[in-house]
All heavy atoms as TSV, in Angstrom:
chain	resi	resn	atom	element	x	y	z
A	1	MET	N	N	98.681	81.429	99.711
A	1	MET	CA	C	98.504	82.432	98.672
A	1	MET	C	C	99.595	82.282	97.608
A	1	MET	O	O	99.320	82.358	96.413
A	1	MET	CB	C	98.550	83.832	99.278
A	1	MET	CG	C	97.368	84.182	100.159
A	1	MET	SD	S	97.555	85.750	101.019
A	1	MET	CE	C	97.154	86.893	99.727
A	2	ASN	N	N	100.813	82.094	98.093
A	2	ASN	CA	C	101.927	81.950	97.178
A	2	ASN	C	C	101.764	80.710	96.299
A	2	ASN	O	O	101.938	80.771	95.085
A	2	ASN	CB	C	103.241	81.884	97.966
A	2	ASN	CG	C	104.454	81.980	97.079
A	2	ASN	OD1	O	104.643	82.966	96.394
A	2	ASN	ND2	N	105.266	80.946	97.100
A	3	ASN	N	N	101.410	79.587	96.918
A	3	ASN	CA	C	101.262	78.346	96.160
A	3	ASN	C	C	100.110	78.414	95.164
A	3	ASN	O	O	100.236	77.941	94.034
A	3	ASN	CB	C	101.076	77.164	97.112
A	3	ASN	CG	C	102.327	76.872	97.908
A	3	ASN	OD1	O	103.429	77.246	97.523
A	3	ASN	ND2	N	102.168	76.210	99.034
A	4	LEU	N	N	99.001	78.990	95.570
A	4	LEU	CA	C	97.866	79.135	94.656
A	4	LEU	C	C	98.235	80.039	93.489
A	4	LEU	O	O	97.854	79.774	92.339
A	4	LEU	CB	C	96.642	79.682	95.395
A	4	LEU	CG	C	95.371	79.849	94.577
A	4	LEU	CD1	C	94.954	78.534	93.931
A	4	LEU	CD2	C	94.259	80.402	95.456
A	5	SER	N	N	99.007	81.078	93.760
A	5	SER	CA	C	99.421	81.974	92.672
A	5	SER	C	C	100.296	81.249	91.661
A	5	SER	O	O	100.233	81.540	90.461
A	5	SER	CB	C	100.163	83.190	93.229
A	5	SER	OG	O	101.449	82.825	93.691
A	6	ILE	N	N	101.095	80.292	92.114
A	6	ILE	CA	C	101.935	79.512	91.200
A	6	ILE	C	C	101.053	78.684	90.268
A	6	ILE	O	O	101.312	78.584	89.064
A	6	ILE	CB	C	102.930	78.638	91.979
A	6	ILE	CG1	C	103.962	79.533	92.677
A	6	ILE	CG2	C	103.616	77.629	91.066
A	6	ILE	CD1	C	104.834	78.809	93.679
A	7	ILE	N	N	99.993	78.112	90.817
A	7	ILE	CA	C	99.058	77.350	89.985
A	7	ILE	C	C	98.410	78.277	88.958
A	7	ILE	O	O	98.323	77.937	87.774
A	7	ILE	CB	C	97.994	76.653	90.855
A	7	ILE	CG1	C	98.645	75.543	91.679
A	7	ILE	CG2	C	96.847	76.107	89.997
A	7	ILE	CD1	C	97.756	74.936	92.731
A	8	TYR	N	N	97.961	79.454	89.416
A	8	TYR	CA	C	97.366	80.412	88.481
A	8	TYR	C	C	98.349	80.787	87.384
A	8	TYR	O	O	97.977	80.887	86.217
A	8	TYR	CB	C	96.917	81.669	89.215
A	8	TYR	CG	C	95.648	81.529	90.027
A	8	TYR	CD1	C	95.410	82.359	91.108
A	8	TYR	CD2	C	94.679	80.582	89.715
A	8	TYR	CE1	C	94.250	82.254	91.856
A	8	TYR	CE2	C	93.527	80.462	90.467
A	8	TYR	CZ	C	93.309	81.294	91.526
A	8	TYR	OH	O	92.158	81.179	92.255
A	9	ARG	N	N	99.593	80.996	87.746
A	9	ARG	CA	C	100.612	81.367	86.752
A	9	ARG	C	C	100.745	80.270	85.696
A	9	ARG	O	O	100.787	80.548	84.504
A	9	ARG	CB	C	101.947	81.610	87.440
A	9	ARG	CG	C	103.040	81.976	86.466
A	9	ARG	CD	C	104.355	82.241	87.175
A	9	ARG	NE	N	105.400	82.423	86.189
A	9	ARG	CZ	C	106.624	81.957	86.305
A	9	ARG	NH1	N	106.991	81.315	87.396
A	9	ARG	NH2	N	107.497	82.152	85.351
A	10	HIS	N	N	100.819	79.030	86.141
A	10	HIS	CA	C	100.965	77.918	85.190
A	10	HIS	C	C	99.724	77.725	84.328
A	10	HIS	O	O	99.818	77.205	83.214
A	10	HIS	CB	C	101.318	76.630	85.925
A	10	HIS	CG	C	102.715	76.626	86.460
A	10	HIS	ND1	N	103.830	76.568	85.664
A	10	HIS	CD2	C	103.177	76.700	87.728
A	10	HIS	CE1	C	104.916	76.602	86.401
A	10	HIS	NE2	N	104.551	76.691	87.666
A	11	GLU	N	N	98.584	78.161	84.829
A	11	GLU	CA	C	97.341	78.092	84.050
A	11	GLU	C	C	97.178	79.313	83.146
A	11	GLU	O	O	96.211	79.395	82.397
A	11	GLU	CB	C	96.135	77.993	84.984
A	11	GLU	CG	C	96.045	76.680	85.730
A	11	GLU	CD	C	94.873	76.625	86.695
A	11	GLU	OE1	O	94.315	77.690	87.047
A	11	GLU	OE2	O	94.512	75.515	87.105
A	12	GLY	N	N	98.097	80.263	83.242
A	12	GLY	CA	C	98.002	81.471	82.426
A	12	GLY	C	C	97.052	82.507	82.993
A	12	GLY	O	O	96.698	83.468	82.317
A	13	LYS	N	N	96.650	82.340	84.237
A	13	LYS	CA	C	95.759	83.295	84.903
A	13	LYS	C	C	96.608	84.334	85.632
A	13	LYS	O	O	96.675	84.377	86.859
A	13	LYS	CB	C	94.832	82.568	85.881
A	13	LYS	CG	C	93.917	81.556	85.211
A	13	LYS	CD	C	93.094	80.809	86.238
A	13	LYS	CE	C	92.194	79.778	85.578
A	13	LYS	NZ	N	91.445	78.999	86.578
A	14	TYR	N	N	97.266	85.167	84.847
A	14	TYR	CA	C	98.270	86.079	85.389
A	14	TYR	C	C	97.680	87.158	86.299
A	14	TYR	O	O	98.294	87.522	87.300
A	14	TYR	CB	C	99.079	86.710	84.260
A	14	TYR	CG	C	99.780	85.674	83.417
A	14	TYR	CD1	C	99.515	85.567	82.057
A	14	TYR	CD2	C	100.692	84.794	83.984
A	14	TYR	CE1	C	100.157	84.616	81.275
A	14	TYR	CE2	C	101.331	83.840	83.219
A	14	TYR	CZ	C	101.061	83.745	81.864
A	14	TYR	OH	O	101.698	82.798	81.104
A	15	ALA	N	N	96.501	87.643	85.973
A	15	ALA	CA	C	95.890	88.685	86.809
A	15	ALA	C	C	95.598	88.160	88.207
A	15	ALA	O	O	95.860	88.846	89.202
A	15	ALA	CB	C	94.614	89.213	86.155
A	16	GLN	N	N	95.084	86.931	88.293
A	16	GLN	CA	C	94.805	86.342	89.596
A	16	GLN	C	C	96.099	86.075	90.367
A	16	GLN	O	O	96.188	86.322	91.566
A	16	GLN	CB	C	94.007	85.039	89.457
A	16	GLN	CG	C	92.610	85.235	88.947
A	16	GLN	CD	C	92.510	85.028	87.444
A	16	GLN	OE1	O	93.384	85.410	86.676
A	16	GLN	NE2	N	91.413	84.439	87.006
A	17	ALA	N	N	97.113	85.574	89.661
A	17	ALA	CA	C	98.400	85.306	90.298
A	17	ALA	C	C	99.014	86.604	90.811
A	17	ALA	O	O	99.523	86.665	91.938
A	17	ALA	CB	C	99.346	84.621	89.315
A	18	GLU	N	N	98.967	87.642	89.985
A	18	GLU	CA	C	99.528	88.934	90.375
A	18	GLU	C	C	98.825	89.492	91.612
A	18	GLU	O	O	99.474	89.981	92.545
A	18	GLU	CB	C	99.416	89.915	89.214
A	18	GLU	CG	C	100.024	91.257	89.490
A	18	GLU	CD	C	99.885	92.214	88.317
A	18	GLU	OE1	O	99.754	91.772	87.156
A	18	GLU	OE2	O	99.900	93.429	88.579
A	19	ALA	N	N	97.518	89.401	91.647
A	19	ALA	CA	C	96.758	89.919	92.790
A	19	ALA	C	C	97.113	89.179	94.078
A	19	ALA	O	O	97.331	89.800	95.126
A	19	ALA	CB	C	95.260	89.823	92.516
A	20	LEU	N	N	97.181	87.858	94.009
A	20	LEU	CA	C	97.515	87.075	95.197
A	20	LEU	C	C	98.936	87.367	95.675
A	20	LEU	O	O	99.183	87.532	96.866
A	20	LEU	CB	C	97.386	85.581	94.908
A	20	LEU	CG	C	96.006	84.970	95.037
A	20	LEU	CD1	C	96.048	83.487	94.651
A	20	LEU	CD2	C	95.481	85.116	96.445
A	21	LEU	N	N	99.875	87.423	94.734
A	21	LEU	CA	C	101.262	87.667	95.107
A	21	LEU	C	C	101.472	89.067	95.660
A	21	LEU	O	O	102.261	89.257	96.596
A	21	LEU	CB	C	102.193	87.421	93.919
A	21	LEU	CG	C	102.407	85.948	93.578
A	21	LEU	CD1	C	103.092	85.813	92.236
A	21	LEU	CD2	C	103.205	85.259	94.673
A	22	SER	N	N	100.786	90.038	95.105
A	22	SER	CA	C	100.889	91.399	95.628
A	22	SER	C	C	100.401	91.464	97.063
A	22	SER	O	O	101.036	92.086	97.924
A	22	SER	CB	C	100.094	92.371	94.763
A	22	SER	OG	O	100.669	92.489	93.488
A	23	ALA	N	N	99.282	90.798	97.338
A	23	ALA	CA	C	98.749	90.768	98.697
A	23	ALA	C	C	99.686	90.007	99.634
A	23	ALA	O	O	99.963	90.454	100.756
A	23	ALA	CB	C	97.359	90.138	98.705
A	24	ALA	N	N	100.182	88.867	99.178
A	24	ALA	CA	C	101.093	88.068	100.002
A	24	ALA	C	C	102.376	88.830	100.291
A	24	ALA	O	O	102.889	88.789	101.419
A	24	ALA	CB	C	101.414	86.748	99.297
A	25	LEU	N	N	102.891	89.543	99.299
A	25	LEU	CA	C	104.118	90.305	99.490
A	25	LEU	C	C	103.919	91.406	100.523
A	25	LEU	O	O	104.774	91.607	101.393
A	25	LEU	CB	C	104.594	90.896	98.162
A	25	LEU	CG	C	105.889	91.701	98.228
A	25	LEU	CD1	C	107.041	90.846	98.750
A	25	LEU	CD2	C	106.215	92.257	96.839
A	26	GLU	N	N	102.805	92.089	100.458
A	26	GLU	CA	C	102.530	93.153	101.425
A	26	GLU	C	C	102.452	92.597	102.842
A	26	GLU	O	O	103.006	93.177	103.784
A	26	GLU	CB	C	101.225	93.877	101.057
A	26	GLU	CG	C	100.975	95.108	101.873
A	26	GLU	CD	C	102.083	96.146	101.745
A	26	GLU	OE1	O	102.630	96.320	100.645
A	26	GLU	OE2	O	102.413	96.767	102.772
A	27	ILE	N	N	101.799	91.466	102.994
A	27	ILE	CA	C	101.682	90.827	104.312
A	27	ILE	C	C	103.059	90.403	104.816
A	27	ILE	O	O	103.418	90.657	105.968
A	27	ILE	CB	C	100.723	89.620	104.251
A	27	ILE	CG1	C	99.286	90.089	103.996
A	27	ILE	CG2	C	100.820	88.777	105.533
A	27	ILE	CD1	C	98.330	88.980	103.608
A	28	LYS	N	N	103.840	89.759	103.956
A	28	LYS	CA	C	105.158	89.283	104.373
A	28	LYS	C	C	106.090	90.433	104.717
A	28	LYS	O	O	106.866	90.341	105.675
A	28	LYS	CB	C	105.772	88.398	103.289
A	28	LYS	CG	C	105.091	87.057	103.196
A	28	LYS	CD	C	105.680	86.198	102.104
A	28	LYS	CE	C	104.943	84.868	102.038
A	28	LYS	NZ	N	105.504	83.974	101.035
A	29	ARG	N	N	106.031	91.508	103.965
A	29	ARG	CA	C	106.865	92.669	104.284
A	29	ARG	C	C	106.501	93.226	105.657
A	29	ARG	O	O	107.373	93.596	106.432
A	29	ARG	CB	C	106.702	93.756	103.222
A	29	ARG	CG	C	107.461	93.485	101.961
A	29	ARG	CD	C	107.219	94.577	100.947
A	29	ARG	NE	N	108.112	94.452	99.799
A	29	ARG	CZ	C	107.951	95.111	98.670
A	29	ARG	NH1	N	106.937	95.950	98.520
A	29	ARG	NH2	N	108.805	94.946	97.672
A	30	ARG	N	N	105.212	93.282	105.938
A	30	ARG	CA	C	104.743	93.847	107.204
A	30	ARG	C	C	105.062	92.927	108.384
A	30	ARG	O	O	105.517	93.372	109.425
A	30	ARG	CB	C	103.238	94.103	107.127
A	30	ARG	CG	C	102.662	94.837	108.304
A	30	ARG	CD	C	101.210	95.298	108.098
A	30	ARG	NE	N	100.455	94.667	107.046
A	30	ARG	CZ	C	99.654	93.607	107.221
A	30	ARG	NH1	N	99.522	93.056	108.412
A	30	ARG	NH2	N	98.978	93.107	106.207
A	31	VAL	N	N	104.852	91.623	108.204
A	31	VAL	CA	C	104.985	90.671	109.302
A	31	VAL	C	C	106.427	90.160	109.458
A	31	VAL	O	O	106.955	90.106	110.566
A	31	VAL	CB	C	104.007	89.484	109.113
A	31	VAL	CG1	C	104.219	88.409	110.156
A	31	VAL	CG2	C	102.566	89.970	109.135
A	32	LEU	N	N	107.051	89.779	108.345
A	32	LEU	CA	C	108.369	89.156	108.396
A	32	LEU	C	C	109.515	90.127	108.169
A	32	LEU	O	O	110.635	89.878	108.593
A	32	LEU	CB	C	108.460	88.032	107.356
A	32	LEU	CG	C	107.429	86.912	107.476
A	32	LEU	CD1	C	107.532	85.971	106.293
A	32	LEU	CD2	C	107.620	86.164	108.783
A	33	GLY	N	N	109.242	91.185	107.436
A	33	GLY	CA	C	110.278	92.153	107.092
A	33	GLY	C	C	110.685	92.023	105.635
A	33	GLY	O	O	110.459	91.003	104.980
A	34	ARG	N	N	111.300	93.082	105.133
A	34	ARG	CA	C	111.668	93.156	103.715
A	34	ARG	C	C	112.819	92.229	103.342
A	34	ARG	O	O	112.964	91.852	102.193
A	34	ARG	CB	C	112.036	94.584	103.352
A	34	ARG	CG	C	110.890	95.560	103.513
A	34	ARG	CD	C	111.315	96.988	103.281
A	34	ARG	NE	N	111.168	97.478	101.920
A	34	ARG	CZ	C	110.033	97.649	101.264
A	34	ARG	NH1	N	108.917	97.348	101.835
A	34	ARG	NH2	N	110.026	98.123	100.036
A	35	GLU	N	N	113.651	91.864	104.308
A	35	GLU	CA	C	114.846	91.090	104.006
A	35	GLU	C	C	114.704	89.602	104.319
A	35	GLU	O	O	115.633	88.845	104.114
A	35	GLU	CB	C	116.035	91.671	104.775
A	35	GLU	CG	C	116.354	93.087	104.352
A	35	GLU	CD	C	117.481	93.703	105.133
A	35	GLU	OE1	O	117.925	93.118	106.152
A	35	GLU	OE2	O	117.933	94.788	104.723
A	36	TYR	N	N	113.563	89.193	104.796
A	36	TYR	CA	C	113.340	87.792	105.140
A	36	TYR	C	C	113.350	86.946	103.864
A	36	TYR	O	O	112.786	87.347	102.843
A	36	TYR	CB	C	112.002	87.657	105.872
A	36	TYR	CG	C	111.812	86.330	106.557
A	36	TYR	CD1	C	112.449	86.058	107.758
A	36	TYR	CD2	C	111.001	85.360	106.005
A	36	TYR	CE1	C	112.270	84.839	108.391
A	36	TYR	CE2	C	110.812	84.147	106.626
A	36	TYR	CZ	C	111.461	83.882	107.817
A	36	TYR	OH	O	111.282	82.673	108.441
A	37	PRO	N	N	114.007	85.785	103.880
A	37	PRO	CA	C	114.111	84.966	102.657
A	37	PRO	C	C	112.776	84.643	101.997
A	37	PRO	O	O	112.662	84.666	100.768
A	37	PRO	CB	C	114.813	83.700	103.146
A	37	PRO	CG	C	115.613	84.147	104.322
A	37	PRO	CD	C	114.774	85.215	104.987
A	38	ASN	N	N	111.750	84.363	102.795
A	38	ASN	CA	C	110.440	84.035	102.220
A	38	ASN	C	C	109.820	85.249	101.541
A	38	ASN	O	O	109.105	85.118	100.536
A	38	ASN	CB	C	109.525	83.488	103.318
A	38	ASN	CG	C	108.473	82.560	102.775
A	38	ASN	OD1	O	108.132	82.616	101.603
A	38	ASN	ND2	N	107.950	81.707	103.632
A	39	THR	N	N	110.089	86.431	102.070
A	39	THR	CA	C	109.616	87.657	101.428
A	39	THR	C	C	110.289	87.817	100.073
A	39	THR	O	O	109.630	88.147	99.076
A	39	THR	CB	C	109.918	88.881	102.326
A	39	THR	OG1	O	109.312	88.681	103.601
A	39	THR	CG2	C	109.378	90.158	101.707
A	40	LEU	N	N	111.586	87.557	100.024
A	40	LEU	CA	C	112.321	87.664	98.756
A	40	LEU	C	C	111.824	86.640	97.741
A	40	LEU	O	O	111.743	86.933	96.546
A	40	LEU	CB	C	113.824	87.496	98.989
A	40	LEU	CG	C	114.482	88.575	99.836
A	40	LEU	CD1	C	115.944	88.248	100.070
A	40	LEU	CD2	C	114.321	89.947	99.200
A	41	LYS	N	N	111.475	85.451	98.205
A	41	LYS	CA	C	110.938	84.419	97.304
A	41	LYS	C	C	109.631	84.894	96.669
A	41	LYS	O	O	109.409	84.725	95.469
A	41	LYS	CB	C	110.715	83.124	98.076
A	41	LYS	CG	C	110.200	81.995	97.234
A	41	LYS	CD	C	110.064	80.730	98.050
A	41	LYS	CE	C	109.528	79.602	97.186
A	41	LYS	NZ	N	109.407	78.352	97.929
A	42	THR	N	N	108.789	85.516	97.472
A	42	THR	CA	C	107.522	86.029	96.947
A	42	THR	C	C	107.773	87.162	95.952
A	42	THR	O	O	107.095	87.259	94.932
A	42	THR	CB	C	106.604	86.477	98.100
A	42	THR	OG1	O	106.359	85.346	98.946
A	42	THR	CG2	C	105.277	87.009	97.582
A	43	MET	N	N	108.761	88.011	96.252
A	43	MET	CA	C	109.127	89.063	95.299
A	43	MET	C	C	109.542	88.456	93.967
A	43	MET	O	O	109.157	88.945	92.899
A	43	MET	CB	C	110.295	89.906	95.846
A	43	MET	CG	C	109.923	90.876	96.914
A	43	MET	SD	S	111.357	91.814	97.496
A	43	MET	CE	C	111.666	92.863	96.084
A	44	GLY	N	N	110.323	87.391	94.023
A	44	GLY	CA	C	110.756	86.716	92.799
A	44	GLY	C	C	109.598	86.114	92.040
A	44	GLY	O	O	109.541	86.195	90.806
A	45	ASN	N	N	108.662	85.524	92.758
A	45	ASN	CA	C	107.487	84.954	92.094
A	45	ASN	C	C	106.657	86.041	91.418
A	45	ASN	O	O	106.181	85.851	90.293
A	45	ASN	CB	C	106.635	84.171	93.094
A	45	ASN	CG	C	107.280	82.873	93.513
A	45	ASN	OD1	O	108.130	82.330	92.819
A	45	ASN	ND2	N	106.896	82.380	94.676
A	46	LEU	N	N	106.514	87.170	92.080
A	46	LEU	CA	C	105.768	88.280	91.482
A	46	LEU	C	C	106.512	88.824	90.261
A	46	LEU	O	O	105.901	89.109	89.231
A	46	LEU	CB	C	105.522	89.378	92.511
A	46	LEU	CG	C	104.714	90.586	92.058
A	46	LEU	CD1	C	103.362	90.167	91.476
A	46	LEU	CD2	C	104.517	91.555	93.215
A	47	ALA	N	N	107.817	88.926	90.363
A	47	ALA	CA	C	108.614	89.377	89.215
A	47	ALA	C	C	108.453	88.429	88.031
A	47	ALA	O	O	108.356	88.869	86.879
A	47	ALA	CB	C	110.081	89.495	89.609
A	48	ASN	N	N	108.395	87.142	88.304
A	48	ASN	CA	C	108.194	86.166	87.228
A	48	ASN	C	C	106.836	86.332	86.552
A	48	ASN	O	O	106.717	86.200	85.331
A	48	ASN	CB	C	108.356	84.739	87.757
A	48	ASN	CG	C	109.791	84.373	87.995
A	48	ASN	OD1	O	110.685	84.790	87.259
A	48	ASN	ND2	N	110.035	83.583	89.023
A	49	VAL	N	N	105.816	86.622	87.346
A	49	VAL	CA	C	104.484	86.858	86.771
A	49	VAL	C	C	104.520	88.113	85.895
A	49	VAL	O	O	103.990	88.112	84.781
A	49	VAL	CB	C	103.406	86.969	87.869
A	49	VAL	CG1	C	102.081	87.459	87.287
A	49	VAL	CG2	C	103.208	85.630	88.558
A	50	TYR	N	N	105.138	89.183	86.407
A	50	TYR	CA	C	105.270	90.394	85.596
A	50	TYR	C	C	105.998	90.087	84.284
A	50	TYR	O	O	105.600	90.564	83.224
A	50	TYR	CB	C	106.024	91.482	86.355
A	50	TYR	CG	C	105.235	92.184	87.429
A	50	TYR	CD1	C	105.844	92.572	88.617
A	50	TYR	CD2	C	103.889	92.479	87.274
A	50	TYR	CE1	C	105.140	93.243	89.609
A	50	TYR	CE2	C	103.176	93.139	88.264
A	50	TYR	CZ	C	103.807	93.516	89.418
A	50	TYR	OH	O	103.101	94.179	90.388
A	51	HIS	N	N	107.037	89.287	84.364
A	51	HIS	CA	C	107.778	88.911	83.156
A	51	HIS	C	C	106.875	88.173	82.178
A	51	HIS	O	O	106.850	88.460	80.981
A	51	HIS	CB	C	108.986	88.048	83.532
A	51	HIS	CG	C	109.769	87.571	82.360
A	51	HIS	ND1	N	109.500	86.379	81.735
A	51	HIS	CD2	C	110.803	88.136	81.696
A	51	HIS	CE1	C	110.341	86.226	80.727
A	51	HIS	NE2	N	111.140	87.288	80.680
A	52	ASP	N	N	106.135	87.191	82.699
A	52	ASP	CA	C	105.229	86.419	81.841
A	52	ASP	C	C	104.168	87.300	81.186
A	52	ASP	O	O	103.736	87.024	80.071
A	52	ASP	CB	C	104.533	85.321	82.648
A	52	ASP	CG	C	105.488	84.224	83.100
A	52	ASP	OD1	O	106.633	84.165	82.600
A	52	ASP	OD2	O	105.082	83.424	83.963
A	53	GLU	N	N	103.753	88.356	81.898
A	53	GLU	CA	C	102.741	89.265	81.368
A	53	GLU	C	C	103.332	90.272	80.384
A	53	GLU	O	O	102.593	91.036	79.769
A	53	GLU	CB	C	102.082	90.049	82.503
A	53	GLU	CG	C	101.222	89.221	83.420
A	53	GLU	CD	C	100.636	90.051	84.541
A	53	GLU	OE1	O	101.403	90.585	85.374
A	53	GLU	OE2	O	99.391	90.169	84.581
A	54	GLY	N	N	104.656	90.287	80.276
A	54	GLY	CA	C	105.299	91.276	79.414
A	54	GLY	C	C	105.478	92.622	80.088
A	54	GLY	O	O	105.760	93.613	79.429
A	55	LYS	N	N	105.317	92.660	81.399
A	55	LYS	CA	C	105.502	93.893	82.172
A	55	LYS	C	C	106.965	93.954	82.627
A	55	LYS	O	O	107.287	93.805	83.808
A	55	LYS	CB	C	104.549	93.926	83.367
A	55	LYS	CG	C	103.086	93.955	82.984
A	55	LYS	CD	C	102.200	93.969	84.220
A	55	LYS	CE	C	100.730	94.045	83.859
A	55	LYS	NZ	N	99.873	94.038	85.054
A	56	TYR	N	N	107.839	94.147	81.658
A	56	TYR	CA	C	109.268	94.037	81.913
A	56	TYR	C	C	109.821	95.097	82.871
A	56	TYR	O	O	110.668	94.760	83.698
A	56	TYR	CB	C	110.035	94.019	80.598
A	56	TYR	CG	C	109.602	92.882	79.704
A	56	TYR	CD1	C	109.020	93.128	78.475
A	56	TYR	CD2	C	109.731	91.563	80.116
A	56	TYR	CE1	C	108.600	92.087	77.656
A	56	TYR	CE2	C	109.313	90.509	79.319
A	56	TYR	CZ	C	108.750	90.773	78.090
A	56	TYR	OH	O	108.333	89.740	77.298
A	57	PRO	N	N	109.363	96.337	82.816
A	57	PRO	CA	C	109.889	97.311	83.789
A	57	PRO	C	C	109.572	96.926	85.245
A	57	PRO	O	O	110.421	97.061	86.130
A	57	PRO	CB	C	109.199	98.619	83.402
A	57	PRO	CG	C	108.869	98.460	81.958
A	57	PRO	CD	C	108.525	97.003	81.801
A	58	GLN	N	N	108.359	96.423	85.484
A	58	GLN	CA	C	108.002	96.006	86.836
A	58	GLN	C	C	108.829	94.793	87.266
A	58	GLN	O	O	109.308	94.727	88.398
A	58	GLN	CB	C	106.504	95.672	86.940
A	58	GLN	CG	C	105.602	96.861	86.788
A	58	GLN	CD	C	105.135	97.071	85.350
A	58	GLN	OE1	O	105.855	96.806	84.395
A	58	GLN	NE2	N	103.920	97.567	85.196
A	59	ALA	N	N	108.993	93.841	86.342
A	59	ALA	CA	C	109.797	92.654	86.649
A	59	ALA	C	C	111.229	93.059	86.974
A	59	ALA	O	O	111.814	92.587	87.953
A	59	ALA	CB	C	109.769	91.675	85.479
A	60	GLU	N	N	111.786	93.945	86.175
A	60	GLU	CA	C	113.161	94.388	86.397
A	60	GLU	C	C	113.303	95.084	87.754
A	60	GLU	O	O	114.291	94.861	88.469
A	60	GLU	CB	C	113.601	95.332	85.281
A	60	GLU	CG	C	115.028	95.793	85.424
A	60	GLU	CD	C	115.473	96.706	84.297
A	60	GLU	OE1	O	114.639	97.092	83.442
A	60	GLU	OE2	O	116.662	97.043	84.279
A	61	THR	N	N	112.327	95.886	88.118
A	61	THR	CA	C	112.371	96.577	89.406
A	61	THR	C	C	112.434	95.579	90.553
A	61	THR	O	O	113.267	95.706	91.462
A	61	THR	CB	C	111.139	97.495	89.568
A	61	THR	OG1	O	111.181	98.490	88.556
A	61	THR	CG2	C	111.108	98.152	90.939
A	62	PHE	N	N	111.572	94.572	90.525
A	62	PHE	CA	C	111.558	93.587	91.600
A	62	PHE	C	C	112.823	92.743	91.621
A	62	PHE	O	O	113.387	92.477	92.685
A	62	PHE	CB	C	110.317	92.694	91.516
A	62	PHE	CG	C	109.116	93.301	92.173
A	62	PHE	CD1	C	108.274	94.140	91.468
A	62	PHE	CD2	C	108.834	93.048	93.502
A	62	PHE	CE1	C	107.175	94.717	92.076
A	62	PHE	CE2	C	107.734	93.615	94.118
A	62	PHE	CZ	C	106.900	94.458	93.400
A	63	PHE	N	N	113.291	92.319	90.440
A	63	PHE	CA	C	114.526	91.536	90.395
A	63	PHE	C	C	115.709	92.357	90.898
A	63	PHE	O	O	116.563	91.849	91.629
A	63	PHE	CB	C	114.802	91.017	88.983
A	63	PHE	CG	C	113.958	89.844	88.575
A	63	PHE	CD1	C	113.319	89.839	87.337
A	63	PHE	CD2	C	113.806	88.728	89.386
A	63	PHE	CE1	C	112.551	88.757	86.936
A	63	PHE	CE2	C	113.039	87.636	89.002
A	63	PHE	CZ	C	112.407	87.653	87.774
A	64	SER	N	N	115.764	93.627	90.558
A	64	SER	CA	C	116.850	94.497	91.023
A	64	SER	C	C	116.795	94.688	92.530
A	64	SER	O	O	117.836	94.650	93.204
A	64	SER	CB	C	116.777	95.859	90.329
A	64	SER	OG	O	117.011	95.731	88.957
A	65	GLN	N	N	115.600	94.888	93.067
A	65	GLN	CA	C	115.450	95.041	94.517
A	65	GLN	C	C	115.882	93.769	95.243
A	65	GLN	O	O	116.558	93.827	96.273
A	65	GLN	CB	C	114.003	95.372	94.877
A	65	GLN	CG	C	113.573	96.759	94.504
A	65	GLN	CD	C	112.089	96.993	94.765
A	65	GLN	OE1	O	111.380	96.137	95.289
A	65	GLN	NE2	N	111.610	98.159	94.386
A	66	MET	N	N	115.483	92.625	94.697
A	66	MET	CA	C	115.879	91.351	95.299
A	66	MET	C	C	117.391	91.215	95.327
A	66	MET	O	O	117.967	90.823	96.349
A	66	MET	CB	C	115.290	90.177	94.510
A	66	MET	CG	C	113.838	89.931	94.693
A	66	MET	SD	S	113.253	88.606	93.605
A	66	MET	CE	C	114.454	87.318	93.914
A	67	LEU	N	N	118.023	91.510	94.211
A	67	LEU	CA	C	119.474	91.388	94.114
A	67	LEU	C	C	120.164	92.309	95.114
A	67	LEU	O	O	121.106	91.903	95.802
A	67	LEU	CB	C	119.935	91.695	92.687
A	67	LEU	CG	C	121.429	91.583	92.428
A	67	LEU	CD1	C	121.933	90.182	92.726
A	67	LEU	CD2	C	121.727	91.963	90.980
A	68	GLU	N	N	119.696	93.540	95.206
A	68	GLU	CA	C	120.276	94.495	96.144
A	68	GLU	C	C	120.165	93.993	97.583
A	68	GLU	O	O	121.135	94.046	98.343
A	68	GLU	CB	C	119.578	95.844	96.011
A	68	GLU	CG	C	120.053	96.880	97.016
A	68	GLU	CD	C	119.180	98.121	97.011
A	68	GLU	OE1	O	118.648	98.484	95.951
A	68	GLU	OE2	O	119.031	98.715	98.096
A	69	ILE	N	N	118.994	93.495	97.957
A	69	ILE	CA	C	118.794	93.003	99.316
A	69	ILE	C	C	119.660	91.773	99.579
A	69	ILE	O	O	120.310	91.667	100.621
A	69	ILE	CB	C	117.304	92.701	99.572
A	69	ILE	CG1	C	116.482	93.997	99.570
A	69	ILE	CG2	C	117.113	91.940	100.893
A	69	ILE	CD1	C	114.981	93.773	99.535
A	70	GLN	N	N	119.699	90.859	98.622
A	70	GLN	CA	C	120.497	89.643	98.804
A	70	GLN	C	C	121.982	89.964	98.932
A	70	GLN	O	O	122.673	89.359	99.751
A	70	GLN	CB	C	120.253	88.665	97.647
A	70	GLN	CG	C	118.891	88.031	97.725
A	70	GLN	CD	C	118.569	87.170	96.508
A	70	GLN	OE1	O	119.098	87.376	95.427
A	70	GLN	NE2	N	117.700	86.196	96.700
A	71	ARG	N	N	122.465	90.892	98.145
A	71	ARG	CA	C	123.874	91.296	98.264
A	71	ARG	C	C	124.155	91.912	99.625
A	71	ARG	O	O	125.184	91.652	100.240
A	71	ARG	CB	C	124.241	92.293	97.168
A	71	ARG	CG	C	124.457	91.653	95.831
A	71	ARG	CD	C	124.862	92.681	94.807
A	71	ARG	NE	N	125.159	92.036	93.532
A	71	ARG	CZ	C	125.204	92.674	92.389
A	71	ARG	NH1	N	124.965	93.968	92.333
A	71	ARG	NH2	N	125.488	92.021	91.275
A	72	ARG	N	N	123.254	92.759	100.087
A	72	ARG	CA	C	123.438	93.423	101.363
A	72	ARG	C	C	123.384	92.432	102.529
A	72	ARG	O	O	124.185	92.492	103.446
A	72	ARG	CB	C	122.389	94.533	101.536
A	72	ARG	CG	C	122.633	95.402	102.744
A	72	ARG	CD	C	121.653	96.566	102.851
A	72	ARG	NE	N	120.261	96.131	102.955
A	72	ARG	CZ	C	119.335	96.362	102.028
A	72	ARG	NH1	N	119.614	97.003	100.916
A	72	ARG	NH2	N	118.088	95.943	102.200
A	73	VAL	N	N	122.451	91.503	102.457
A	73	VAL	CA	C	122.252	90.556	103.554
A	73	VAL	C	C	123.285	89.435	103.529
A	73	VAL	O	O	123.856	89.070	104.563
A	73	VAL	CB	C	120.824	89.977	103.503
A	73	VAL	CG1	C	120.645	88.837	104.497
A	73	VAL	CG2	C	119.796	91.064	103.765
A	74	SER	N	N	123.548	88.907	102.346
A	74	SER	CA	C	124.431	87.737	102.230
A	74	SER	C	C	125.882	88.104	101.982
A	74	SER	O	O	126.767	87.281	102.154
A	74	SER	CB	C	123.941	86.825	101.098
A	74	SER	OG	O	122.623	86.394	101.353
A	75	GLY	N	N	126.108	89.288	101.483
A	75	GLY	CA	C	127.475	89.714	101.208
A	75	GLY	C	C	127.937	89.367	99.823
A	75	GLY	O	O	127.309	88.817	99.010
């Protein structure tokens, strides 16, 4: 899902990329946990799609959450 969303993003199919990443993020949060590195990677990919779409508040929220988690986990 994550890899296909990257292709959609590069093709400018932001709605499809956003939908796939949102679903993948929900699954990863449930299965792997919120602090798992792969979950954070998906959050970053979704934030990038939001940025590309001009949805800056959503992108900022995800980037801020990622930073907070990374600081807490990595120190």
